[in-house]
C-alpha positions in Angstrom: 25.4 -15.3 -9.0 27.3 -15.6 -12.1 30.1 -13.0 -12.6 30.1 -11.2 -15.9 33.4 -11.5 -17.6 34.5 -8.4 -19.4 37.5 -8.4 -21.8 39.4 -5.6 -23.3 42.1 -5.7 -25.9 45.0 -3.5 -25.0 47.5 -2.0 -27.4 50.2 -4.0 -25.7 48.5 -7.4 -26.2 46.5 -7.0 -29.4 46.1 -10.8 -29.9 45.4 -11.6 -26.2 42.5 -10.6 -24.1 43.3 -9.2 -20.8 41.3 -9.3 -17.6 41.6 -7.3 -14.4 42.3 -9.0 -11.0 38.8 -7.9 -9.9 37.2 -9.8 -12.8 39.2 -12.9 -11.9 38.3 -12.7 -8.2 34.6 -11.9 -9.1 34.4 -15.1 -11.1 35.5 -17.2 -8.1 39.3 -17.1 -8.3 41.9 -18.2 -10.8 40.7 -21.8 -11.2 37.1 -20.9 -11.6 38.0 -18.1 -14.0 40.1 -20.5 -16.1 37.2 -22.9 -16.3 34.7 -20.2 -17.3 37.1 -19.0 -20.1 37.7 -22.5 -21.4 41.2 -23.0 -19.9 42.4 -25.7 -17.5 45.5 -26.8 -15.8 45.4 -30.0 -17.9 45.5 -28.1 -21.2 48.3 -25.9 -19.9 50.4 -28.9 -18.8 49.7 -30.7 -22.0 50.7 -27.7 -24.1 54.0 -27.3 -22.1 54.8 -31.0 -22.5 54.2 -30.9 -26.2 56.0 -27.6 -26.8 59.4 -27.4 -28.6 62.3 -27.1 -26.2 63.2 -23.4 -25.9 66.8 -22.3 -25.8 67.0 -18.6 -24.8 70.4 -18.1 -26.5 72.1 -19.3 -29.6 75.5 -21.0 -29.3 77.2 -17.8 -30.5 75.3 -15.7 -27.9 76.1 -18.2 -25.2 79.8 -18.1 -26.0 79.8 -14.3 -26.0 78.0 -14.2 -22.6 80.4 -16.7 -21.1 83.4 -14.7 -22.4 81.9 -11.5 -21.0 81.3 -13.2 -17.6 84.9 -14.4 -17.5 86.2 -11.0 -18.3 84.2 -9.3 -15.6 85.1 -11.7 -12.8 
């Protein structure tokens, strides 16, 4: 039996398709669902390795955060 994959666009993620846990489980679990939707662990790992390093704060924000931390100790 092949599970039918339904997708719905939500207002929160207009550019991303969302799927319910039931749809994922009906397809055979997370790995099977990923394969059926054209995703794989290998492509995710490759994308993460090739991504630009992400810094959550700028130097200025980091300095302000550290000053705030020191002030509240």
